[in-house]
C-alpha positions in Angstrom: 29.9 -22.2 -5.3 31.8 -19.8 -7.5 29.4 -20.4 -10.4 26.4 -19.6 -8.1 28.1 -16.4 -6.9 28.8 -15.4 -10.5 25.1 -15.9 -11.5 23.9 -14.2 -8.4 26.2 -11.2 -9.2 24.8 -11.0 -12.7 21.2 -11.1 -11.4 22.0 -8.4 -8.9 23.3 -6.2 -11.7 20.1 -7.0 -13.6 18.0 -5.9 -10.6 20.1 -2.6 -10.5 19.6 -2.0 -14.2 15.8 -2.6 -14.1 15.5 -0.4 -11.0 17.4 2.3 -12.7 15.0 2.1 -15.6 11.6 1.6 -13.8 12.0 3.8 -10.7 12.8 7.1 -12.5 10.0 6.3 -15.0 7.3 5.9 -12.3 8.7 8.8 -10.4 8.6 11.0 -13.5 4.8 10.4 -13.7 4.5 11.2 -10.0 6.4 14.5 -10.6 4.2 15.4 -13.6 1.1 14.9 -11.5 2.5 17.1 -8.7 3.6 19.9 -11.1 -0.1 20.5 -11.8 -0.5 21.8 -8.3 2.5 24.2 -8.4 1.3 27.7 -7.6 -1.5 26.6 -5.3 -1.1 27.8 -1.8 2.7 27.9 -1.1 3.4 24.8 -3.2 6.4 25.3 -5.4 8.3 23.2 -7.9 10.9 22.3 -5.3 8.1 21.0 -3.1 6.9 18.8 -6.0 10.5 17.3 -6.3 10.7 16.9 -2.6 7.3 15.1 -2.4 8.3 12.8 -5.3 11.6 12.0 -3.6 9.9 10.9 -0.4 7.7 8.5 -2.4 10.7 6.7 -3.9 10.7 3.8 -1.3 7.0 3.3 -1.9 7.4 3.2 -5.6 10.3 0.8 -5.3 8.1 -1.6 -3.3 5.4 -1.3 -6.0 7.8 -2.1 -8.9 9.6 -4.9 -7.0 7.8 -7.7 -8.9 8.8 -6.2 -12.2 12.3 -5.5 -11.0 12.5 -9.3 -10.3 11.1 -10.1 -13.8 13.2 -7.7 -15.9 16.3 -8.1 -13.7 16.4 -11.9 -14.1 15.6 -11.7 -17.8 18.5 -9.2 -18.3 20.9 -11.4 -16.3 20.0 -14.8 -17.7 19.4 -13.3 -21.2 22.9 -11.8 -21.2 24.3 -15.2 -20.2 22.3 -16.9 -22.9 23.4 -14.4 -25.6 27.1 -15.0 -24.6 26.5 -18.8 -24.7 27.4 -18.9 -21.0 24.2 -20.8 -20.2 25.1 -23.4 -22.7 28.5 -23.8 -21.1 26.9 -24.2 -17.7 24.5 -26.8 -19.1 27.5 -28.7 -20.6 29.3 -28.5 -17.3 26.5 -30.5 -15.8 24.3 -27.8 -14.2 20.6 -28.3 -14.8 18.3 -25.3 -15.3 16.8 -26.1 -11.9 20.2 -25.7 -10.2 21.0 -22.6 -12.2 17.7 -21.1 -11.0 18.8 -21.4 -7.3 21.0 -18.2 -7.7 18.2 -16.0 -9.0 15.8 -17.4 -6.4 18.4 -16.5 -3.7 18.6 -13.0 -5.0 14.8 -12.8 -5.1 14.8 -13.6 -1.3 17.3 -10.8 -0.8 15.0 -8.5 -2.8 12.1 -9.5 -0.6 14.0 -8.8 2.6 14.9 -5.4 1.3 11.2 -4.7 0.4 10.1 -6.0 3.9 12.5 -3.6 5.7 11.4 -0.7 3.5 7.7 -1.6 4.0 8.0 -1.6 7.8 10.5 1.1 8.6 10.9 3.5 5.7 8.2 3.7 3.0 5.1 4.3 5.3 6.8 7.0 7.4 8.2 8.9 4.4 4.9 8.6 2.5 2.9 10.0 5.4 5.4 12.8 5.8 5.1 13.5 2.1 1.2 13.6 2.4 1.4 16.0 5.4 4.1 18.2 3.8 2.0 18.5 0.6 -1.2 19.2 2.5 0.4 22.0 4.5 1.9 23.6 1.4 -1.5 23.4 -0.4 -3.1 24.8 2.8 -5.4 21.7 3.0 -6.8 20.2 6.2 -6.7 16.6 7.2 -10.2 15.7 6.2 -11.7 12.9 4.1 -13.9 14.7 1.6 -15.4 18.1 1.7 -18.2 18.4 4.3 -17.9 14.6 5.0 -15.2 14.4 7.6 -14.0 11.3 9.3 -16.6 8.7 10.4 -16.1 5.9 12.9 -18.3 4.0 15.3 -18.7 1.3 17.9 -21.8 -0.6 19.1 -23.5 2.4 20.8 -21.8 5.5 19.3 -21.3 7.1 15.9 -18.6 9.7 15.7 -17.9 12.3 13.0 -14.8 14.5 13.0 -14.8 17.3 10.6 -11.1 18.2 10.8 -7.9 17.1 12.6 -6.2 20.3 14.0 -3.3 18.5 15.6 -2.7 15.2 17.4 -4.4 16.5 20.5 -7.3 18.6 19.1 -10.1 18.0 16.5 -12.7 20.4 15.3 -16.4 20.1 14.1 -17.4 17.1 16.2 -20.7 15.3 15.9 -21.6 12.4 18.2 -24.7 10.1 18.1 -25.4 7.9 21.1 -27.6 4.9 20.5 -29.6 2.6 22.8 -29.7 -1.2 22.7 -32.3 -1.1 19.9 -30.2 1.2 17.7 -32.4 4.3 18.3 -30.8 7.7 18.9 -30.6 8.8 22.5 -28.5 11.9 22.2 -27.1 14.0 19.4 -24.0 16.1 20.4 -22.4 18.9 18.4 -19.1 20.4 19.5 -16.9 23.1 18.0 -13.7 21.5 19.4 -12.6 18.3 21.1 -9.4 18.3 23.2 -7.9 14.9 24.0 -6.9 15.3 27.6 -6.4 11.6 28.3 -6.2 8.5 26.1 -9.9 7.8 26.6 -11.2 11.2 27.7 -12.1 14.0 25.4 -13.2 17.5 26.4 -15.9 18.8 24.1 -16.1 22.6 24.0 -18.9 24.9 22.8 -21.3 22.0 22.9 -25.0 21.5 22.0 -26.6 18.3 23.3 -30.0 17.2 22.0 -31.7 14.5 24.1 -34.5 12.5 22.5 -37.2 11.6 25.1 -40.3 9.5 25.1 -43.2 11.0 23.2 -41.0 12.6 20.6 -39.9 15.4 22.8 -36.4 16.8 22.3 -34.5 18.8 25.0 -31.6 21.0 24.0 -28.7 21.9 26.4 -25.8 24.2 25.6 -22.7 23.6 27.6 -19.2 25.1 27.5 -17.4 21.9 28.3 -18.5 18.2 28.3 -16.2 15.4 29.2 -16.8 12.4 27.0 -15.3 8.9 27.5 -14.1 8.2 24.0 -14.1 4.7 22.4 -11.3 5.6 20.0 -7.7 6.6 20.8 -5.6 9.3 19.1 -3.6 6.8 17.1 -6.8 5.4 15.5 -8.0 8.9 14.6 -4.6 9.6 13.0 -4.8 6.3 11.1 -8.2 7.2 9.6 -6.7 10.2 7.9 -4.0 8.2 6.0 -4.4 6.2 2.8 -4.4 2.5 3.5 -1.3 1.8 1.4 0.7 4.4 3.4 0.4 2.3 6.6 3.0 -0.3 7.6 1.8 -3.9 7.9 1.6 -3.7 11.7 -0.4 -0.5 11.5 -2.8 -2.0 9.0 -3.3 -5.2 11.1 -4.0 -3.1 14.2 -6.4 -0.9 12.4 -8.2 -3.8 10.7 -8.7 -5.3 14.2 -10.0 -2.0 15.5 -12.5 -1.5 12.7 -13.8 -5.1 13.0 -14.1 -4.8 16.8 -16.2 -1.7 16.4 -18.5 -3.2 13.7 -17.1 -1.1 10.8 -16.3 -2.1 7.3 -12.6 -3.0 7.2 -12.4 -4.4 3.6 -10.3 -1.6 2.1 -7.7 -1.8 4.9 -7.8 -5.6 4.9 -7.2 -5.7 1.2 -4.3 -3.2 1.6 -2.8 -5.5 4.2 -3.2 -8.7 2.1 -1.9 -6.9 -1.0 1.4 -6.3 0.8 1.7 -10.1 1.2 0.4 -10.5 -2.4 3.2 -8.2 -3.7 5.8 -10.4 -2.1 4.2 -13.5 -3.6 4.0 -11.7 -7.0 7.8 -11.0 -6.8 8.5 -14.7 -6.4 6.0 -15.5 -9.1 7.6 -13.1 -11.6 11.1 -14.4 -10.8 9.9 -18.0 -11.4 8.2 -16.9 -14.7 11.4 -15.3 -16.0 13.5 -18.6 -15.7 11.6 -20.7 -18.3 11.1 -17.5 -20.3 14.8 -17.2 -20.9 15.7 -20.9 -21.2 12.7 -21.4 -23.5 13.9 -18.8 -26.0 17.7 -19.2 -25.7 18.3 -18.5 -29.4 16.4 -15.2 -29.6 17.9 -11.8 -29.0 18.0 -10.2 -25.6 16.1 -7.2 -26.9 13.1 -9.4 -27.9 13.1 -11.0 -24.5 13.1 -7.6 -22.7 10.2 -6.3 -24.9 8.2 -9.5 -24.3 9.0 -9.4 -20.5 7.9 -5.7 -20.3 4.6 -6.5 -22.0 4.0 -9.3 -19.6 4.9 -7.1 -16.6 2.5 -4.3 -17.8 -0.3 -6.8 -18.4 0.1 -8.4 -15.0 0.2 -5.0 -13.3 -3.0 -3.8 -15.0 -4.7 -7.1 -14.3 -3.7 -7.0 -10.7 -5.2 -3.5 -10.3 -8.4 -4.5 -12.0 -8.8 -7.6 -9.8 -8.2 -5.5 -6.6 -10.8 -2.9 -7.6 -13.3 -5.5 -8.6 -12.7 -7.3 -5.4 -13.7 -4.2 -3.4 -16.8 -3.6 -5.5 -18.0 -7.2 -5.3 -17.0 -7.6 -1.6 -14.8 -10.6 -2.4 -12.4 -12.1 0.2 -9.4 -9.8 0.5 -6.9 -12.6 0.9 -8.2 -14.3 -2.3 -8.2 -11.1 -4.2 -4.6 -10.2 -3.1 -3.0 -13.6 -3.3 -4.9 -15.1 -6.2 -2.9 -13.5 -9.0 0.5 -14.5 -7.5 -0.5 -18.1 -6.9 -1.9 -18.3 -10.5 1.3 -17.1 -12.0 3.4 -19.4 -9.8 1.2 -22.4 -11.1 1.6 -21.2 -14.7 5.4 -20.8 -14.2 5.7 -24.3 -12.8 3.8 -25.8 -15.7 6.0 -23.8 -18.1 9.1 -25.0 -16.3 8.1 -28.7 -16.6 7.3 -28.3 -20.3 10.6 -26.4 -21.0 12.8 -28.8 -19.2 
């Protein structure tokens, strides 16, 4: 038990060292990107630093697999260089038993990531996005002159701008019949959410398409419209998929599918959160035969090789994710496939090494 605690402590130190290297590096790139916008609107250098700081939990989650890889290589590599691994082997501990301690710390790392993913990273990232948009004097819209689009079976809704959580501007509504033909086309300057499922459309123009190709036009100050989408779903549509918590993503995927909309990007984001956890375990497993298989080589060589592997896996994972969206591949397969593949390769390497 003392030996396992000692190894676990060394792995924890390795995790801390790799985090201290990787997190500032990735954050520095974020900061450089933000400094390009300094001077626009009221966005200042201190705002760029503040924005970058609020993204730290999200960046830690993204680098967790590589923290597991480099941290374990640092810990076990140090033990190997000091001949402590040889002493442990002579004492009767097999490589499989030695690996229990890193795996235990990997579970602890995953628990930390899960807590951050649900309770800290999404909230801080969304606040950072809002804070930056306000400073840059930007509105919550998805693309200039495009707005936010959503639909159900008989309605297509476009929202040009979210003013606040109870008001939207530049509203366009198409109501369809059972055959998919347009029945009415509504334009409104503002929409006030007076109840969860009731919107009041103001300064409204309603065009009604009648038989024979006739179109009647009515101008009304206020129209009450029974909405098919609640304020939370509207707010979710303005946020990047990765900034949502797993529960928010699951709920939004169900909403999009129930209204007949494309949910692939949100479903992929949801599955990639599970894929990141799987990749963390995969990287940790990969690091064990990596160290034992090269016990006579220097620690610096192991770290360089591990860094190259980590970079390669990261780039390959991004390529697979983007290709999956373009080719409409199954989100679960795209997100979990790389992790499962590395786990299989790590197991094959473990058997050959030991």
